[in-house]
Each structure stands twice: as structure tokens, then as C-alpha cells.
N, C-alpha and C positions, 0 to 999 in steps of 0.2 A: 424828486425823481425816485423811482423804485430801484432798489439794488437787486442783484441776482439772488441774493439770500432772502430778501423779503419776498420775492415772487415765488421761490421754492418752498418756504415755510407756508406761504398761503396755499399753495397747491396741495401740500401734504395735509394741512388743516381740512381742506375741502374733501379730499380723498377719504381721510379718516371718517369725517363727519357723515358722508354719503355711505360708506362702509358700514357703519353702525345705524344708519336709518333716521339719523336726527335731521331735523329742518334747521335752517339758520335761527329761527324763532326758538326751537327748543334748546339748542346749544347756547344762545345768548341769556336765555332765561337761567339756565344752570350756572353761567358764568358771571351773571349779574350785569349783563350789557344788552344792548338792542340788538335785533337782527340785522339792523343797517351797519352795526359796528362789526359783526362777524363778516358781512359781505365786504366790507373795507379792508378786514385782515386778509380774507381770501383773495382779494383782487390786489393785494399790496399797496392799497392807497394809503393805508395807516400801518405804522410799525407797531407790533406788540410790545408791551413791556415784559420784563422777567415774571412778574407776578402773573400776568394774563397768560403767558405761556404755561405757567406751572398750572394754573387753574383749568386750562384747555387739557393739558396732559391727564390731570386727575379725571375730568369728565370723559374724556376719550379713551381713558384706560391705557395710556402709552407713557414710556418714560420721555421725559422733555427732550432727550437726546434724538427721539423719533423724528422731530421736525428738522434736524441738522445731519444727523450721523450717516444717513444713507443715500446722500447725493451722489448720484453717477456721474462720471465724466460727460456722458451725453446731456444730462439734465443741466449741468453747470454750463455746458458750451450753448445749450439753447437758451438759457437765461441770459448769458452774456450778450449774445446776438440780439436779444429783445431790448437790452440796455442799450446797446449801440443804436439800434434802430430807433428807440425813443429819444436818444440824445440829438439824432440828426433831424427829428420833427420839431425841435425847439428853434424858433426863429434866432437869427444870429444875433439880433439886439438883446434878446433875453438871455442868451447863452452866458453873457458877462455877469448876469445877476444871480445865476445858479451856482 
């Protein structure tokens, strides 16, 4: 399940990538991964390693803290509501496995 932090990091990644005019393909090539992997990071399907966060920050010309440091209370609240909604969608039998 996606955590609030994973969701917000993915949103920041997407926003910065678009701001600089990179496609997922371009960004993936610059970081040594596929565009599908960039898509998964942006969608918070996969967690980024510290090394990948560092690579992304270098390519996107931001400090690593960019992905974490400026989360507003509203963004955190939205992400938490998303987490709660996602947890309610898990069938009861499967929730014991998570």
C-alpha cells in the first residue's frame, strides 16, 4: 500500500519533471531506468531508494530535500485521506495479510 510520503514524493517528482519539460522516457534514460519505472515512482507504486532520489535530484537540479521538505499541511491531509480510502478498498480477508 502506498504511504502518504510515497504519494507526495511521486507528485513532487512529476511536477518537477513537467516543469523542466522532461518526458518520463528522458528522465528514465538520464537516471538509468525505464520510463515505466519513472511512472511507477510518480504513481507511488514503487518506493525510491536513497540512491535513486539522489540521481533524480541531480537530474532535476533540486536538493534531495525538495521531495520532502515543503509538504504543506493540506498536502499531507490529502495524502492521508487517500491512504484511508485505499485501505477501505482492501477486502476484509486480505487486510489480515497486509
